C-alpha positions, 0 to 999 in steps of 0.5 A, a space after each residue: 586259213 592254214 594253221 602255219 600262216 596264222 602266226 605270221 598274220 597275227 604279227 602283221 596285224 598287231 603293229 597296224 592295230 597298235 598304230 590305229 589304237 594310238 591314233 584313236 587315243 590321240 584324236 580323242 585326247 585332242 578333241 577333249 582338250 579342245 572342248 575343255 579349252 572352249 568351256 573355260 574360255 566361255 566361262 571366262 567370257 561369261 564373267 567379263 560380259 553382263 549376264 543378261 547378254 552372255 550367261 556363264 557356261 556353268 549356268 548354261 550347262 546346269 540348265 541343259 542338264 535340267 532339260 533332260 528331265 523336262 517332258 516338253 523338251 523331250 517331246 520336242 526333241 522326239 519331233 525333231 528326230 522324226 522330221 530329221 529321219 523322214 526328211 533324210 530318208 526321202 532326200 537319200 531316196 531321191 538324191 542318189 538315183 537322181 545323181 546316178 542319172 545325171 552322173 551317168 548321162 552327160 547329156 542329161 547333166 548339161 541339159 539340166 545344169 541351168 535349172 539346178 544352178 538356179 534352184 540350188 542357191 535359193 535358201 530353204 528358209 525363204 520358201 517357208 511361206 510358199 511351202 506352207 501354202 502348198 503342202 500345209 504346216 506341220 511335219 509335211 512342211 518341215 520335211 519338204 524344206 529338209 528335202 529341198 535343202 539336203 538333196 544338193 549335197 547328196 546330188 553333187 557328191 554322187 556326181 563327183 563320185 561317178 566322175 572319180 571312177 577309174 575309166 579303165 575299170 569301166 572299159 574292162 567290164 564293157 569289153 567283157 560284154 557288161 551293159 551300162 546298168 551292170 557297170 554302174 552296179 559293179 564298178 560305179 556305185 562301189 567306187 562312189 560309195 564314200 562320196 555318197 556317204 559324205 553327201 548323206 552326212 552333210 545332208 544330215 546336218 542340213 536337215 537338222 539345221 532346217 528343222 530347228 531353223 524352221 521351227 524357230 521362225 514359225 514357232 508352235 504354229 508348225 508343230 513341236 520341235 527344238 526350234 519351237 522350244 527355243 522360240 518359246 523360251 526366247 519370248 520371255 525375258 531373262 530366258 537366255 540361259 534356257 535358250 542356250 541350253 536348248 542350243 547345246 542340246 541341238 549341238 549334242 544331237 547333231 554330234 550324235 547323229 553324225 557319229 551314228 552315220 560315221 559308224 554306219 559308214 565304217 560298217 558298210 564300207 570297211 575297205 574304205 576305212 582300211 584304205 585310209 590307214 591307221 590314222 584315218 588319212 591316206 598318205 596322198 590326199 586325193 579327191 576322194 580323201 578330200 571329200 571324206 571331210 564334210 567341210 571340203 565336200 561342202 566347199 567343193 559342191 559350192 564351187 
């Protein structure tokens, strides 16, 4: 960049950076205020409801802090993270190419629509017995359930992203002699990338839910995990604070993993975050911006 243009660039960037900083500070303040209100409300509810039914929030948080030094719990958390990582990796490796296939070939999509719509509503938890008989218990069973449940948000978000690609851009490349694969690589994939990342974030939450849920249902028979720890704690009388403390850790884990994926998405697609402006939202919430939120994407894939 020429030296004489640097002052103008710095002046142009400084208002945007200041606005982004203020928006970030406001979001953090709002989030912390919401957490504080929830904690106070939960503490008050614990004072009004018998301790055997709902322990006080201060008791639960104290138990949660103690779990940080519990070797058994840390081992179970490591097992949960292993199943989450393996399951999510296989989900992305299978879901993205399958979504590209169905999204790029309308004939294949229509031919498989009935099968997909039949399989999608089946809850993975209902398949625990069948999967355990086919692949056995342990990590293989958990990963299989994760892949089955997590592939749908990835698949549908890839298809939605391909449907949202500007047809003029694709036609332009075809006019210059580019083939189908080149159009997908140069236009379709970059345009659908925000949708794909949103699908991965949803699949990450689904993977964690399936891992913990399957562990709670099967217990130690299926191996270690946070779900098995909660199942063990729930088998004894008076362990409700310990159960809720492990649940708090599961929530923290989900929050941290989602934050990690958001951070990775911002690094991989800096142009997408910049296009949303300093507040992180576009002025006109189009389809891509709506699907940037997991709740909206989940509602869209369910319809």
